[in-house]
N, CA, C and O atoms as a CHARMM CRD file, in Angstrom:
* protein
*
  372
    1    1 MET  N    -10.50000 -12.19900  16.76200 PROA 1      0.00000
    2    1 MET  CA    -9.24900 -11.61800  16.34600 PROA 1      0.00000
    3    1 MET  C     -8.70900 -12.28500  15.08100 PROA 1      0.00000
    4    1 MET  O     -8.10200 -11.61300  14.24600 PROA 1      0.00000
    5    2 ALA  N     -8.91800 -13.58600  14.92700 PROA 2      0.00000
    6    2 ALA  CA    -8.43500 -14.27200  13.72600 PROA 2      0.00000
    7    2 ALA  C     -9.11300 -13.70400  12.48700 PROA 2      0.00000
    8    2 ALA  O     -8.48800 -13.56100  11.43600 PROA 2      0.00000
    9    3 LYS  N    -10.39200 -13.38400  12.61900 PROA 3      0.00000
   10    3 LYS  CA   -11.12800 -12.80400  11.50200 PROA 3      0.00000
   11    3 LYS  C    -10.55300 -11.43000  11.14900 PROA 3      0.00000
   12    3 LYS  O    -10.42000 -11.09300   9.97300 PROA 3      0.00000
   13    4 GLN  N    -10.21500 -10.64600  12.16000 PROA 4      0.00000
   14    4 GLN  CA    -9.62300  -9.32400  11.95800 PROA 4      0.00000
   15    4 GLN  C     -8.27200  -9.47400  11.25100 PROA 4      0.00000
   16    4 GLN  O     -7.97500  -8.72600  10.31900 PROA 4      0.00000
   17    5 ALA  N     -7.46900 -10.41900  11.68100 PROA 5      0.00000
   18    5 ALA  CA    -6.15400 -10.64000  11.06800 PROA 5      0.00000
   19    5 ALA  C     -6.29800 -11.08000   9.61100 PROA 5      0.00000
   20    5 ALA  O     -5.52000 -10.65900   8.75500 PROA 5      0.00000
   21    6 GLN  N     -7.28400 -11.92000   9.33100 PROA 6      0.00000
   22    6 GLN  CA    -7.51800 -12.35700   7.95100 PROA 6      0.00000
   23    6 GLN  C     -7.93000 -11.18500   7.07000 PROA 6      0.00000
   24    6 GLN  O     -7.47300 -11.07300   5.93300 PROA 6      0.00000
   25    7 LEU  N     -8.77700 -10.32400   7.57800 PROA 7      0.00000
   26    7 LEU  CA    -9.21500  -9.15200   6.82600 PROA 7      0.00000
   27    7 LEU  C     -8.02900  -8.23200   6.53800 PROA 7      0.00000
   28    7 LEU  O     -7.87500  -7.74300   5.41900 PROA 7      0.00000
   29    8 ILE  N     -7.20400  -8.00200   7.53600 PROA 8      0.00000
   30    8 ILE  CA    -6.03400  -7.13200   7.36600 PROA 8      0.00000
   31    8 ILE  C     -5.09200  -7.73500   6.32200 PROA 8      0.00000
   32    8 ILE  O     -4.56200  -7.01900   5.47300 PROA 8      0.00000
   33    9 GLU  N     -4.89000  -9.03300   6.38700 PROA 9      0.00000
   34    9 GLU  CA    -4.01800  -9.70400   5.42100 PROA 9      0.00000
   35    9 GLU  C     -4.57700  -9.57100   4.00200 PROA 9      0.00000
   36    9 GLU  O     -3.83200  -9.30400   3.05800 PROA 9      0.00000
   37   10 LYS  N     -5.87000  -9.75400   3.85900 PROA 10     0.00000
   38   10 LYS  CA    -6.52200  -9.64800   2.54900 PROA 10     0.00000
   39   10 LYS  C     -6.40000  -8.22300   2.00400 PROA 10     0.00000
   40   10 LYS  O     -6.07200  -8.03000   0.83300 PROA 10     0.00000
   41   11 LEU  N     -6.66200  -7.23800   2.84600 PROA 11     0.00000
   42   11 LEU  CA    -6.59100  -5.84700   2.41600 PROA 11     0.00000
   43   11 LEU  C     -5.15400  -5.44000   2.09800 PROA 11     0.00000
   44   11 LEU  O     -4.91900  -4.67300   1.16400 PROA 11     0.00000
   45   12 SER  N     -4.21000  -5.94000   2.85500 PROA 12     0.00000
   46   12 SER  CA    -2.79700  -5.64200   2.59000 PROA 12     0.00000
   47   12 SER  C     -2.36800  -6.20000   1.23600 PROA 12     0.00000
   48   12 SER  O     -1.65400  -5.53500   0.48600 PROA 12     0.00000
   49   13 ALA  N     -2.79700  -7.40200   0.93000 PROA 13     0.00000
   50   13 ALA  CA    -2.47800  -8.00200  -0.37100 PROA 13     0.00000
   51   13 ALA  C     -3.10300  -7.18400  -1.49800 PROA 13     0.00000
   52   13 ALA  O     -2.48700  -7.00500  -2.54900 PROA 13     0.00000
   53   14 GLN  N     -4.31300  -6.69100  -1.28700 PROA 14     0.00000
   54   14 GLN  CA    -4.97300  -5.87200  -2.29800 PROA 14     0.00000
   55   14 GLN  C     -4.21000  -4.56800  -2.50800 PROA 14     0.00000
   56   14 GLN  O     -4.09600  -4.09100  -3.63700 PROA 14     0.00000
   57   15 MET  N     -3.69100  -3.99100  -1.43300 PROA 15     0.00000
   58   15 MET  CA    -2.91600  -2.74900  -1.53700 PROA 15     0.00000
   59   15 MET  C     -1.67200  -2.96800  -2.40100 PROA 15     0.00000
   60   15 MET  O     -1.32800  -2.11400  -3.21800 PROA 15     0.00000
   61   16 VAL  N     -1.00200  -4.09800  -2.22600 PROA 16     0.00000
   62   16 VAL  CA     0.18600  -4.40300  -3.02400 PROA 16     0.00000
   63   16 VAL  C     -0.19100  -4.50000  -4.50000 PROA 16     0.00000
   64   16 VAL  O      0.51900  -3.97500  -5.35800 PROA 16     0.00000
   65   17 GLU  N     -1.29000  -5.15900  -4.79500 PROA 17     0.00000
   66   17 GLU  CA    -1.74900  -5.27800  -6.18400 PROA 17     0.00000
   67   17 GLU  C     -2.06600  -3.90000  -6.75800 PROA 17     0.00000
   68   17 GLU  O     -1.69800  -3.60800  -7.89600 PROA 17     0.00000
   69   18 TRP  N     -2.73700  -3.06000  -5.99400 PROA 18     0.00000
   70   18 TRP  CA    -3.05800  -1.71100  -6.47200 PROA 18     0.00000
   71   18 TRP  C     -1.79600  -0.89300  -6.68700 PROA 18     0.00000
   72   18 TRP  O     -1.71000  -0.13600  -7.65400 PROA 18     0.00000
   73   19 ASP  N     -0.83100  -1.03000  -5.81900 PROA 19     0.00000
   74   19 ASP  CA     0.43800  -0.31900  -6.00000 PROA 19     0.00000
   75   19 ASP  C      1.05900  -0.70800  -7.34700 PROA 19     0.00000
   76   19 ASP  O      1.55100   0.14400  -8.08700 PROA 19     0.00000
   77   20 ASN  N      1.02700  -1.99900  -7.64600 PROA 20     0.00000
   78   20 ASN  CA     1.57100  -2.47900  -8.92000 PROA 20     0.00000
   79   20 ASN  C      0.79100  -1.91000 -10.10200 PROA 20     0.00000
   80   20 ASN  O      1.39400  -1.49300 -11.09100 PROA 20     0.00000
   81   21 GLN  N     -0.51900  -1.88600 -10.01600 PROA 21     0.00000
   82   21 GLN  CA    -1.34100  -1.35400 -11.09700 PROA 21     0.00000
   83   21 GLN  C     -1.11600   0.14800 -11.28200 PROA 21     0.00000
   84   21 GLN  O     -1.01500   0.62800 -12.41100 PROA 21     0.00000
   85   22 ILE  N     -1.03800   0.87700 -10.19000 PROA 22     0.00000
   86   22 ILE  CA    -0.78900   2.32800 -10.27300 PROA 22     0.00000
   87   22 ILE  C      0.58900   2.58100 -10.87900 PROA 22     0.00000
   88   22 ILE  O      0.74400   3.48000 -11.70600 PROA 22     0.00000
   89   23 PHE  N      1.57800   1.80700 -10.48000 PROA 23     0.00000
   90   23 PHE  CA     2.92300   1.95200 -11.04200 PROA 23     0.00000
   91   23 PHE  C      2.89900   1.72100 -12.54900 PROA 23     0.00000
   92   23 PHE  O      3.50200   2.48700 -13.30100 PROA 23     0.00000
   93   24 ARG  N      2.20700   0.66900 -13.00100 PROA 24     0.00000
   94   24 ARG  CA     2.12300   0.39000 -14.44000 PROA 24     0.00000
   95   24 ARG  C      1.41100   1.52100 -15.18200 PROA 24     0.00000
   96   24 ARG  O      1.81200   1.89600 -16.28400 PROA 24     0.00000
   97   25 LEU  N      0.35400   2.06200 -14.57300 PROA 25     0.00000
   98   25 LEU  CA    -0.35900   3.17900 -15.19800 PROA 25     0.00000
   99   25 LEU  C      0.54500   4.40300 -15.32200 PROA 25     0.00000
  100   25 LEU  O      0.57000   5.05900 -16.36300 PROA 25     0.00000
  101   26 LYS  N      1.27700   4.70400 -14.26800 PROA 26     0.00000
  102   26 LYS  CA     2.18300   5.86100 -14.30400 PROA 26     0.00000
  103   26 LYS  C      3.23500   5.66100 -15.38800 PROA 26     0.00000
  104   26 LYS  O      3.57400   6.59800 -16.11100 PROA 26     0.00000
  105   27 ASP  N      3.74800   4.44600 -15.49900 PROA 27     0.00000
  106   27 ASP  CA     4.75800   4.14700 -16.49700 PROA 27     0.00000
  107   27 ASP  C      4.18400   4.28900 -17.91400 PROA 27     0.00000
  108   27 ASP  O      4.83500   4.86000 -18.79000 PROA 27     0.00000
  109   28 ARG  N      2.98900   3.77900 -18.13800 PROA 28     0.00000
  110   28 ARG  CA     2.34700   3.90200 -19.45000 PROA 28     0.00000
  111   28 ARG  C      2.10200   5.35700 -19.80800 PROA 28     0.00000
  112   28 ARG  O      2.32100   5.77700 -20.94400 PROA 28     0.00000
  113   29 GLU  N      1.64700   6.11500 -18.82600 PROA 29     0.00000
  114   29 GLU  CA     1.33300   7.50800 -19.09300 PROA 29     0.00000
  115   29 GLU  C      2.59400   8.32900 -19.35000 PROA 29     0.00000
  116   29 GLU  O      2.54100   9.31800 -20.08000 PROA 29     0.00000
  117   30 LYS  N      3.71400   7.94100 -18.77100 PROA 30     0.00000
  118   30 LYS  CA     4.97600   8.63500 -19.05600 PROA 30     0.00000
  119   30 LYS  C      5.36000   8.45700 -20.51500 PROA 30     0.00000
  120   30 LYS  O      5.94000   9.35500 -21.12600 PROA 30     0.00000
  121   31 ASN  N      5.03400   7.28900 -21.07500 PROA 31     0.00000
  122   31 ASN  CA     5.42600   6.95700 -22.43700 PROA 31     0.00000
  123   31 ASN  C      4.41300   7.41600 -23.48100 PROA 31     0.00000
  124   31 ASN  O      4.60500   7.17200 -24.67200 PROA 31     0.00000
  125   32 SER  N      3.36000   8.06300 -23.06100 PROA 32     0.00000
  126   32 SER  CA     2.37500   8.57300 -24.00000 PROA 32     0.00000
  127   32 SER  C      2.07500  10.02600 -23.65500 PROA 32     0.00000
  128   32 SER  O      2.50100  10.53400 -22.61700 PROA 32     0.00000
  129   33 LEU  N      1.35000  10.67000 -24.52300 PROA 33     0.00000
  130   33 LEU  CA     0.96100  12.04900 -24.24300 PROA 33     0.00000
  131   33 LEU  C     -0.12600  12.02400 -23.18400 PROA 33     0.00000
  132   33 LEU  O     -1.18700  11.43500 -23.38600 PROA 33     0.00000
  133   34 GLN  N      0.13400  12.64900 -22.08300 PROA 34     0.00000
  134   34 GLN  CA    -0.78900  12.63100 -20.95100 PROA 34     0.00000
  135   34 GLN  C     -1.54200  13.95200 -20.90000 PROA 34     0.00000
  136   34 GLN  O     -0.94500  15.02800 -20.89000 PROA 34     0.00000
  137   35 SER  N     -2.86700  13.84600 -20.86900 PROA 35     0.00000
  138   35 SER  CA    -3.68000  15.05600 -20.76300 PROA 35     0.00000
  139   35 SER  C     -3.70000  15.51600 -19.30700 PROA 35     0.00000
  140   35 SER  O     -3.41300  14.72800 -18.40600 PROA 35     0.00000
  141   36 PRO  N     -4.03300  16.76800 -19.07200 PROA 36     0.00000
  142   36 PRO  CA    -4.15400  17.25100 -17.68300 PROA 36     0.00000
  143   36 PRO  C     -5.20400  16.46500 -16.89800 PROA 36     0.00000
  144   36 PRO  O     -5.05900  16.25900 -15.69300 PROA 36     0.00000
  145   37 GLU  N     -6.25200  16.03000 -17.58000 PROA 37     0.00000
  146   37 GLU  CA    -7.30200  15.24300 -16.90500 PROA 37     0.00000
  147   37 GLU  C     -6.75300  13.90000 -16.44600 PROA 37     0.00000
  148   37 GLU  O     -7.08500  13.42800 -15.35900 PROA 37     0.00000
  149   38 ASP  N     -5.89800  13.27600 -17.28900 PROA 38     0.00000
  150   38 ASP  CA    -5.29400  11.99900 -16.91300 PROA 38     0.00000
  151   38 ASP  C     -4.40300  12.16000 -15.68000 PROA 38     0.00000
  152   38 ASP  O     -4.42900  11.33400 -14.76700 PROA 38     0.00000
  153   39 ALA  N     -3.62200  13.22900 -15.67200 PROA 39     0.00000
  154   39 ALA  CA    -2.73400  13.48300 -14.53300 PROA 39     0.00000
  155   39 ALA  C     -3.54500  13.71900 -13.26000 PROA 39     0.00000
  156   39 ALA  O     -3.18000  13.24300 -12.18500 PROA 39     0.00000
  157   40 THR  N     -4.64400  14.45800 -13.39200 PROA 40     0.00000
  158   40 THR  CA    -5.51300  14.72700 -12.24400 PROA 40     0.00000
  159   40 THR  C     -6.14700  13.44500 -11.73100 PROA 40     0.00000
  160   40 THR  O     -6.22100  13.22200 -10.52200 PROA 40     0.00000
  161   41 ALA  N     -6.60800  12.59600 -12.66000 PROA 41     0.00000
  162   41 ALA  CA    -7.23900  11.32900 -12.27600 PROA 41     0.00000
  163   41 ALA  C     -6.24200  10.41800 -11.56900 PROA 41     0.00000
  164   41 ALA  O     -6.58300   9.77400 -10.57600 PROA 41     0.00000
  165   42 LEU  N     -5.02300  10.36100 -12.07000 PROA 42     0.00000
  166   42 LEU  CA    -4.00300   9.51600 -11.44500 PROA 42     0.00000
  167   42 LEU  C     -3.63200  10.04500 -10.05900 PROA 42     0.00000
  168   42 LEU  O     -3.43600   9.26500  -9.12800 PROA 42     0.00000
  169   43 ALA  N     -3.53800  11.35200  -9.92500 PROA 43     0.00000
  170   43 ALA  CA    -3.24100  11.94500  -8.61700 PROA 43     0.00000
  171   43 ALA  C     -4.36100  11.65600  -7.61900 PROA 43     0.00000
  172   43 ALA  O     -4.09900  11.37100  -6.45000 PROA 43     0.00000
  173   44 ALA  N     -5.60400  11.73000  -8.08100 PROA 44     0.00000
  174   44 ALA  CA    -6.74500  11.42500  -7.20500 PROA 44     0.00000
  175   44 ALA  C     -6.71800   9.95700  -6.78900 PROA 44     0.00000
  176   44 ALA  O     -7.01800   9.62300  -5.64300 PROA 44     0.00000
  177   45 LEU  N     -6.36100   9.09600  -7.71900 PROA 45     0.00000
  178   45 LEU  CA    -6.27000   7.66900  -7.42300 PROA 45     0.00000
  179   45 LEU  C     -5.18400   7.40700  -6.37600 PROA 45     0.00000
  180   45 LEU  O     -5.37800   6.60000  -5.46700 PROA 45     0.00000
  181   46 GLN  N     -4.06400   8.07700  -6.50200 PROA 46     0.00000
  182   46 GLN  CA    -2.99000   7.92200  -5.52400 PROA 46     0.00000
  183   46 GLN  C     -3.41400   8.45600  -4.15300 PROA 46     0.00000
  184   46 GLN  O     -3.02300   7.89900  -3.12700 PROA 46     0.00000
  185   47 GLN  N     -4.20000   9.51800  -4.12900 PROA 47     0.00000
  186   47 GLN  CA    -4.69500  10.06300  -2.86500 PROA 47     0.00000
  187   47 GLN  C     -5.64100   9.06700  -2.18600 PROA 47     0.00000
  188   47 GLN  O     -5.56300   8.85300  -0.97600 PROA 47     0.00000
  189   48 LYS  N     -6.52600   8.46700  -2.96800 PROA 48     0.00000
  190   48 LYS  CA    -7.44300   7.46700  -2.41100 PROA 48     0.00000
  191   48 LYS  C     -6.67000   6.27100  -1.87400 PROA 48     0.00000
  192   48 LYS  O     -7.03200   5.70600  -0.84200 PROA 48     0.00000
  193   49 ARG  N     -5.62200   5.89100  -2.56200 PROA 49     0.00000
  194   49 ARG  CA    -4.79800   4.77000  -2.12000 PROA 49     0.00000
  195   49 ARG  C     -4.15300   5.12000  -0.78200 PROA 49     0.00000
  196   49 ARG  O     -4.07600   4.27500   0.11000 PROA 49     0.00000
  197   50 ALA  N     -3.68900   6.36100  -0.63900 PROA 50     0.00000
  198   50 ALA  CA    -3.09900   6.80600   0.62000 PROA 50     0.00000
  199   50 ALA  C     -4.13800   6.78400   1.74400 PROA 50     0.00000
  200   50 ALA  O     -3.81900   6.40000   2.86900 PROA 50     0.00000
  201   51 GLU  N     -5.37300   7.19100   1.45300 PROA 51     0.00000
  202   51 GLU  CA    -6.45500   7.13100   2.45000 PROA 51     0.00000
  203   51 GLU  C     -6.70100   5.69600   2.88800 PROA 51     0.00000
  204   51 GLU  O     -6.86400   5.41400   4.07500 PROA 51     0.00000
  205   52 ALA  N     -6.72500   4.78700   1.90800 PROA 52     0.00000
  206   52 ALA  CA    -6.94800   3.37000   2.23200 PROA 52     0.00000
  207   52 ALA  C     -5.82000   2.83800   3.11200 PROA 52     0.00000
  208   52 ALA  O     -6.06500   2.10100   4.06700 PROA 52     0.00000
  209   53 ALA  N     -4.59100   3.21300   2.79100 PROA 53     0.00000
  210   53 ALA  CA    -3.44600   2.76400   3.59400 PROA 53     0.00000
  211   53 ALA  C     -3.55100   3.28400   5.02400 PROA 53     0.00000
  212   53 ALA  O     -3.23800   2.56800   5.97500 PROA 53     0.00000
  213   54 HSD  N     -3.99100   4.52500   5.16900 PROA 54     0.00000
  214   54 HSD  CA    -4.14100   5.10700   6.50400 PROA 54     0.00000
  215   54 HSD  C     -5.19100   4.33400   7.31600 PROA 54     0.00000
  216   54 HSD  O     -4.98300   4.05200   8.49600 PROA 54     0.00000
  217   55 LYS  N     -6.30200   4.00000   6.68400 PROA 55     0.00000
  218   55 LYS  CA    -7.33800   3.24100   7.38500 PROA 55     0.00000
  219   55 LYS  C     -6.82400   1.85000   7.75100 PROA 55     0.00000
  220   55 LYS  O     -7.10000   1.34800   8.84000 PROA 55     0.00000
  221   56 LEU  N     -6.08600   1.23900   6.84900 PROA 56     0.00000
  222   56 LEU  CA    -5.53900  -0.09500   7.09900 PROA 56     0.00000
  223   56 LEU  C     -4.57100  -0.08000   8.27700 PROA 56     0.00000
  224   56 LEU  O     -4.52600  -1.03200   9.05600 PROA 56     0.00000
  225   57 GLU  N     -3.80300   0.98600   8.40800 PROA 57     0.00000
  226   57 GLU  CA    -2.85300   1.10500   9.51800 PROA 57     0.00000
  227   57 GLU  C     -3.55000   1.08300  10.87500 PROA 57     0.00000
  228   57 GLU  O     -2.98000   0.60000  11.85300 PROA 57     0.00000
  229   58 GLY  N     -4.76600   1.59600  10.94700 PROA 58     0.00000
  230   58 GLY  CA    -5.47900   1.64100  12.21300 PROA 58     0.00000
  231   58 GLY  C     -6.15900   0.34700  12.59500 PROA 58     0.00000
  232   58 GLY  O     -6.59400   0.19200  13.73600 PROA 58     0.00000
  233   59 MET  N     -6.25800  -0.57800  11.67200 PROA 59     0.00000
  234   59 MET  CA    -7.00000  -1.81500  11.94400 PROA 59     0.00000
  235   59 MET  C     -6.38600  -2.74300  12.98000 PROA 59     0.00000
  236   59 MET  O     -7.12500  -3.27000  13.81200 PROA 59     0.00000
  237   60 PRO  N     -5.07500  -2.97300  12.97800 PROA 60     0.00000
  238   60 PRO  CA    -4.54300  -3.94000  13.94700 PROA 60     0.00000
  239   60 PRO  C     -4.83600  -3.60700  15.40600 PROA 60     0.00000
  240   60 PRO  O     -5.00900  -4.51500  16.21900 PROA 60     0.00000
  241   61 SER  N     -4.89300  -2.33000  15.74900 PROA 61     0.00000
  242   61 SER  CA    -5.11200  -1.96100  17.14500 PROA 61     0.00000
  243   61 SER  C     -6.56500  -1.60100  17.45000 PROA 61     0.00000
  244   61 SER  O     -6.87600  -1.19000  18.56800 PROA 61     0.00000
  245   62 ALA  N     -7.45000  -1.74900  16.47800 PROA 62     0.00000
  246   62 ALA  CA    -8.85100  -1.34900  16.64900 PROA 62     0.00000
  247   62 ALA  C     -9.61900  -2.36500  17.49300 PROA 62     0.00000
  248   62 ALA  O     -9.41000  -3.57300  17.38900 PROA 62     0.00000
  249   63 SER  N    -10.51900  -1.83600  18.33700 PROA 63     0.00000
  250   63 SER  CA   -11.40700  -2.70500  19.10400 PROA 63     0.00000
  251   63 SER  C    -12.57400  -3.10400  18.20100 PROA 63     0.00000
  252   63 SER  O    -12.63200  -2.68800  17.04400 PROA 63     0.00000
  253   64 GLY  N    -13.48400  -3.89100  18.71300 PROA 64     0.00000
  254   64 GLY  CA   -14.61600  -4.37200  17.92400 PROA 64     0.00000
  255   64 GLY  C    -15.42100  -3.27800  17.26900 PROA 64     0.00000
  256   64 GLY  O    -15.66500  -3.33500  16.06400 PROA 64     0.00000
  257   65 GLY  N    -15.84400  -2.28000  18.03100 PROA 65     0.00000
  258   65 GLY  CA   -16.63700  -1.18200  17.48600 PROA 65     0.00000
  259   65 GLY  C    -15.84400  -0.31200  16.53300 PROA 65     0.00000
  260   65 GLY  O    -16.34500   0.10700  15.49000 PROA 65     0.00000
  261   66 GLU  N    -14.60700  -0.04800  16.90100 PROA 66     0.00000
  262   66 GLU  CA   -13.73500   0.74400  16.03100 PROA 66     0.00000
  263   66 GLU  C    -13.46900   0.01000  14.71500 PROA 66     0.00000
  264   66 GLU  O    -13.40700   0.61700  13.64600 PROA 66     0.00000
  265   67 MET  N    -13.31600  -1.30100  14.82300 PROA 67     0.00000
  266   67 MET  CA   -13.03400  -2.11200  13.64000 PROA 67     0.00000
  267   67 MET  C    -14.17600  -2.01400  12.63700 PROA 67     0.00000
  268   67 MET  O    -13.94700  -1.91200  11.43200 PROA 67     0.00000
  269   68 GLU  N    -15.38900  -2.04600  13.13500 PROA 68     0.00000
  270   68 GLU  CA   -16.55400  -1.94000  12.23600 PROA 68     0.00000
  271   68 GLU  C    -16.55500  -0.60700  11.50200 PROA 68     0.00000
  272   68 GLU  O    -16.81900  -0.55800  10.30100 PROA 68     0.00000
  273   69 GLY  N    -16.26200   0.46800  12.21400 PROA 69     0.00000
  274   69 GLY  CA   -16.19800   1.78400  11.58300 PROA 69     0.00000
  275   69 GLY  C    -15.07500   1.87200  10.55800 PROA 69     0.00000
  276   69 GLY  O    -15.26100   2.42200   9.47200 PROA 69     0.00000
  277   70 LEU  N    -13.91200   1.33200  10.90100 PROA 70     0.00000
  278   70 LEU  CA   -12.79100   1.32200   9.96900 PROA 70     0.00000
  279   70 LEU  C    -13.10700   0.47400   8.74300 PROA 70     0.00000
  280   70 LEU  O    -12.78700   0.85100   7.61600 PROA 70     0.00000
  281   71 LYS  N    -13.73400  -0.67100   8.97300 PROA 71     0.00000
  282   71 LYS  CA   -14.07500  -1.55700   7.86000 PROA 71     0.00000
  283   71 LYS  C    -15.04300  -0.87200   6.91000 PROA 71     0.00000
  284   71 LYS  O    -14.88100  -0.95900   5.69300 PROA 71     0.00000
  285   72 LYS  N    -16.04500  -0.19300   7.44900 PROA 72     0.00000
  286   72 LYS  CA   -17.01500   0.50600   6.60900 PROA 72     0.00000
  287   72 LYS  C    -16.33100   1.59800   5.80200 PROA 72     0.00000
  288   72 LYS  O    -16.55200   1.71300   4.59600 PROA 72     0.00000
  289   73 GLY  N    -15.51000   2.39200   6.45300 PROA 73     0.00000
  290   73 GLY  CA   -14.78100   3.45200   5.75500 PROA 73     0.00000
  291   73 GLY  C    -13.82700   2.89500   4.71200 PROA 73     0.00000
  292   73 GLY  O    -13.68300   3.45500   3.62500 PROA 73     0.00000
  293   74 THR  N    -13.17800   1.79000   5.05000 PROA 74     0.00000
  294   74 THR  CA   -12.25300   1.15300   4.11700 PROA 74     0.00000
  295   74 THR  C    -13.00000   0.61100   2.91100 PROA 74     0.00000
  296   74 THR  O    -12.52600   0.73700   1.78200 PROA 74     0.00000
  297   75 ASP  N    -14.16100   0.01000   3.13300 PROA 75     0.00000
  298   75 ASP  CA   -14.96500  -0.51400   2.02500 PROA 75     0.00000
  299   75 ASP  C    -15.32100   0.59400   1.03700 PROA 75     0.00000
  300   75 ASP  O    -15.28900   0.38000  -0.17500 PROA 75     0.00000
  301   76 GLU  N    -15.65700   1.76400   1.54600 PROA 76     0.00000
  302   76 GLU  CA   -16.01800   2.88300   0.67000 PROA 76     0.00000
  303   76 GLU  C    -14.82200   3.34400  -0.15600 PROA 76     0.00000
  304   76 GLU  O    -14.94500   3.56500  -1.36100 PROA 76     0.00000
  305   77 VAL  N    -13.67500   3.48900   0.48300 PROA 77     0.00000
  306   77 VAL  CA   -12.47600   3.92100  -0.23200 PROA 77     0.00000
  307   77 VAL  C    -12.04800   2.84000  -1.22900 PROA 77     0.00000
  308   77 VAL  O    -11.63500   3.15000  -2.34600 PROA 77     0.00000
  309   78 TRP  N    -12.14800   1.57500  -0.82300 PROA 78     0.00000
  310   78 TRP  CA   -11.77800   0.46000  -1.70300 PROA 78     0.00000
  311   78 TRP  C    -12.62000   0.50000  -2.98500 PROA 78     0.00000
  312   78 TRP  O    -12.09100   0.32900  -4.08300 PROA 78     0.00000
  313   79 ASP  N    -13.92100   0.72400  -2.84300 PROA 79     0.00000
  314   79 ASP  CA   -14.79800   0.80100  -4.01700 PROA 79     0.00000
  315   79 ASP  C    -14.39400   1.94500  -4.93800 PROA 79     0.00000
  316   79 ASP  O    -14.42000   1.80200  -6.16000 PROA 79     0.00000
  317   80 GLU  N    -14.02300   3.07200  -4.35600 PROA 80     0.00000
  318   80 GLU  CA   -13.59400   4.21900  -5.15800 PROA 80     0.00000
  319   80 GLU  C    -12.29100   3.90900  -5.89800 PROA 80     0.00000
  320   80 GLU  O    -12.12800   4.29700  -7.05500 PROA 80     0.00000
  321   81 ILE  N    -11.37400   3.22000  -5.24100 PROA 81     0.00000
  322   81 ILE  CA   -10.10500   2.86500  -5.88300 PROA 81     0.00000
  323   81 ILE  C    -10.34900   1.87300  -7.01100 PROA 81     0.00000
  324   81 ILE  O     -9.81400   2.03300  -8.10800 PROA 81     0.00000
  325   82 ARG  N    -11.15100   0.85200  -6.74700 PROA 82     0.00000
  326   82 ARG  CA   -11.46300  -0.13200  -7.79400 PROA 82     0.00000
  327   82 ARG  C    -12.02400   0.55100  -9.03100 PROA 82     0.00000
  328   82 ARG  O    -11.59100   0.28600 -10.15300 PROA 82     0.00000
  329   83 SER  N    -12.98100   1.42200  -8.81400 PROA 83     0.00000
  330   83 SER  CA   -13.62600   2.13200  -9.91100 PROA 83     0.00000
  331   83 SER  C    -12.62000   3.02500 -10.64100 PROA 83     0.00000
  332   83 SER  O    -12.58300   3.03900 -11.87200 PROA 83     0.00000
  333   84 GLY  N    -11.81800   3.75700  -9.89900 PROA 84     0.00000
  334   84 GLY  CA   -10.82000   4.63900 -10.50000 PROA 84     0.00000
  335   84 GLY  C     -9.77600   3.87500 -11.29500 PROA 84     0.00000
  336   84 GLY  O     -9.39400   4.29400 -12.38700 PROA 84     0.00000
  337   85 LEU  N     -9.31500   2.76000 -10.75400 PROA 85     0.00000
  338   85 LEU  CA    -8.34000   1.94200 -11.47200 PROA 85     0.00000
  339   85 LEU  C     -8.94200   1.36700 -12.74400 PROA 85     0.00000
  340   85 LEU  O     -8.31100   1.38300 -13.80100 PROA 85     0.00000
  341   86 ARG  N    -10.15200   0.86500 -12.63900 PROA 86     0.00000
  342   86 ARG  CA   -10.82800   0.29200 -13.81400 PROA 86     0.00000
  343   86 ARG  C    -10.94300   1.34400 -14.91200 PROA 86     0.00000
  344   86 ARG  O    -10.62600   1.07500 -16.07100 PROA 86     0.00000
  345   87 ASP  N    -11.39300   2.52900 -14.55200 PROA 87     0.00000
  346   87 ASP  CA   -11.54600   3.60900 -15.53600 PROA 87     0.00000
  347   87 ASP  C    -10.21000   4.00800 -16.14400 PROA 87     0.00000
  348   87 ASP  O    -10.11600   4.22500 -17.35200 PROA 87     0.00000
  349   88 ALA  N     -9.17600   4.10600 -15.31400 PROA 88     0.00000
  350   88 ALA  CA    -7.85200   4.49600 -15.80900 PROA 88     0.00000
  351   88 ALA  C     -7.26300   3.44800 -16.72900 PROA 88     0.00000
  352   88 ALA  O     -6.66300   3.78300 -17.75100 PROA 88     0.00000
  353   89 ILE  N     -7.42800   2.18600 -16.38000 PROA 89     0.00000
  354   89 ILE  CA    -6.89100   1.09200 -17.20500 PROA 89     0.00000
  355   89 ILE  C     -7.58700   1.07500 -18.55100 PROA 89     0.00000
  356   89 ILE  O     -6.93700   0.90600 -19.58300 PROA 89     0.00000
  357   90 ILE  N     -8.89600   1.24800 -18.55400 PROA 90     0.00000
  358   90 ILE  CA    -9.65400   1.26600 -19.81200 PROA 90     0.00000
  359   90 ILE  C     -9.18800   2.43200 -20.68500 PROA 90     0.00000
  360   90 ILE  O     -9.02800   2.28300 -21.89600 PROA 90     0.00000
  361   91 LYS  N     -8.97700   3.56800 -20.07600 PROA 91     0.00000
  362   91 LYS  CA    -8.58700   4.77500 -20.81500 PROA 91     0.00000
  363   91 LYS  C     -7.20000   4.63400 -21.42100 PROA 91     0.00000
  364   91 LYS  O     -6.96700   5.10700 -22.53300 PROA 91     0.00000
  365   92 VAL  N     -6.27200   3.99400 -20.71300 PROA 92     0.00000
  366   92 VAL  CA    -4.89200   3.87600 -21.15900 PROA 92     0.00000
  367   92 VAL  C     -4.75300   2.82100 -22.25200 PROA 92     0.00000
  368   92 VAL  O     -3.87400   2.94000 -23.10500 PROA 92     0.00000
  369   93 LYS  N     -5.59100   1.80400 -22.24400 PROA 93     0.00000
  370   93 LYS  CA    -5.47800   0.71400 -23.22500 PROA 93     0.00000
  371   93 LYS  C     -5.64600   1.17600 -24.62100 PROA 93     0.00000
  372   93 LYS  O     -5.57500   0.37200 -25.55000 PROA 93     0.00000
């Protein structure tokens, strides 16, 4: 259980950092001319973030087998968010 709590804490901290990065991206894009593709990419990134949050919510009450499934699904969404944020940050710079 301690390992599960550590993972949840780590993922929660990452979510806060992503929220900050998404907020900064939205703010930058408001101050510049935003293409429809940029708006679509940001919306997709926010959707992935919502998916990650949903998976994270299920972790505290998950049993061992459920936890493994949630962790695997979370890892996939996390990778997609990392990639999307990296691409968006590069594009906005």
